C-alpha positions in Angstrom: 44.4 -54.5 101.9 46.3 -54.3 98.6 50.0 -53.4 98.7 51.5 -51.3 95.9 55.1 -50.9 94.9 54.5 -47.9 92.7 56.1 -44.7 93.9 53.9 -41.7 94.2 55.3 -38.5 92.9 55.9 -36.0 95.7 53.8 -32.9 95.3 55.7 -29.8 94.4 55.5 -27.2 97.1 56.7 -23.7 96.6 58.1 -22.0 99.6 56.4 -18.8 100.3 58.3 -18.3 103.5 61.2 -15.8 103.1 63.1 -17.5 105.9 63.8 -20.4 103.5 66.2 -18.3 101.5 70.0 -18.7 101.6 73.2 -16.8 100.7 75.4 -19.0 98.5 79.1 -18.6 98.8 81.4 -20.7 96.7 83.8 -23.2 98.3 86.6 -21.6 96.2 85.9 -18.3 98.0 85.7 -20.0 101.4 88.9 -21.9 100.8 90.8 -18.7 99.9 92.9 -17.8 103.0 92.8 -14.0 102.3 89.0 -14.2 102.2 88.6 -16.5 105.2 91.3 -15.1 107.5 91.0 -11.4 106.6 87.9 -10.3 104.9 85.5 -12.5 106.9 86.9 -11.2 110.2 86.1 -7.6 109.4 82.9 -5.9 110.5 82.2 -4.9 107.0 81.7 -8.6 106.1 78.4 -8.5 108.1 77.3 -5.5 106.1 78.2 -7.3 102.9 76.2 -10.4 103.9 73.2 -8.3 104.7 73.3 -6.6 101.3 73.7 -9.9 99.6 70.7 -11.2 101.6 68.6 -8.4 100.2 69.5 -9.0 96.5 66.5 -8.3 94.3 66.3 -11.0 91.7 62.8 -10.4 90.4 59.7 -8.1 90.7 58.3 -10.7 93.2 60.8 -9.7 95.8 58.7 -6.6 96.3 56.4 -8.9 98.4 59.3 -9.2 100.9 61.1 -5.9 100.6 59.6 -2.5 99.5 61.4 -1.2 96.4 60.5 2.5 96.0 63.8 2.9 94.0 62.3 0.6 91.3 65.6 -1.3 91.6 64.6 -4.3 89.5 62.9 -2.3 86.7 65.8 0.2 86.5 68.8 -1.9 86.9 68.5 -5.5 88.1 67.5 -7.4 85.1 71.2 -8.2 84.5 72.8 -7.2 87.8 72.6 -8.4 91.4 71.9 -5.6 93.8 69.7 -4.0 96.4 68.6 -0.5 97.3 68.2 -0.7 101.1 68.3 2.8 102.6 71.4 3.4 104.7 69.3 4.3 107.8 67.5 0.9 107.5 70.8 -0.9 107.1 72.2 0.7 110.1 69.2 0.0 112.3 69.0 -3.6 111.1 72.7 -4.2 111.9 72.6 -2.2 115.1 75.4 0.1 114.0 75.4 3.9 113.4 74.5 5.3 110.1 78.0 6.7 109.7 79.5 3.2 110.3 77.1 1.7 107.8 78.2 4.3 105.3 81.8 3.6 106.1 81.3 -0.1 105.5 79.6 0.6 102.2 82.5 2.8 101.1 85.0 0.2 102.2 83.2 -2.5 100.3 83.2 -0.3 97.2 86.9 0.5 97.6 87.6 -3.3 97.9 85.8 -3.8 94.6 83.1 -6.2 96.0 80.3 -3.7 95.3 79.6 -0.8 93.1 77.3 2.1 93.9 74.9 3.7 91.5 72.4 6.4 92.1 68.7 6.4 91.2 67.6 10.0 90.7 64.5 11.2 92.6 62.4 11.5 89.4 62.8 7.8 88.6 61.9 6.5 92.0 58.3 5.6 93.2 58.4 8.0 96.1 60.4 11.0 94.6 63.5 10.3 96.7 67.1 9.6 95.5 68.4 6.1 96.2 71.7 4.4 96.1 71.8 1.0 94.4 74.4 -1.4 95.7 75.5 -3.8 92.9 77.2 -7.0 94.1 77.4 -8.8 90.8 75.9 -9.6 87.4 73.5 -12.2 86.0 73.4 -13.5 82.5 71.3 -16.5 81.2 70.5 -17.5 84.7 74.1 -17.6 85.9 75.1 -15.3 88.8 78.6 -13.8 89.0 79.7 -12.0 92.2 82.3 -9.3 92.2 83.7 -10.7 95.5 84.8 -13.8 93.6 86.9 -11.7 91.3 88.5 -9.8 94.1 89.7 -12.9 95.9 90.5 -15.0 92.8 92.6 -12.3 91.1 90.5 -12.9 87.9 88.6 -10.3 86.0 84.9 -10.9 85.1 84.2 -11.4 81.4 
């Protein structure tokens, strides 16, 4: 038997399992006492995390999440957002639809999301949708509105 000291290159394996995704939050944000001790303790934070989990970064996300609002094509080539229906958000988080709506409005008032509307004539299924924008993307770099809110800085 011949021993070899050459290292074999590990094969590249693409994860097709959506459970391998993650939600990045910067250490600067986590280290901010206003974020950690106030915002993170609010129920709306759970809603924010779920919206962020559903960010549509490419057309391929349609494999995981239906996108009748055409979110990526219409708006998300340079922005980070999702178009989850309020009723689905409420059901997923086990809260009432009015509570989910309140959380969305609170997040918008806090400046961590913006809300845009997709008119019915631009959606795949003829229904109006709300797009929840959580940040921007430029040249592969992601910028989150929540970082601005808790850093006191304004995005470029």
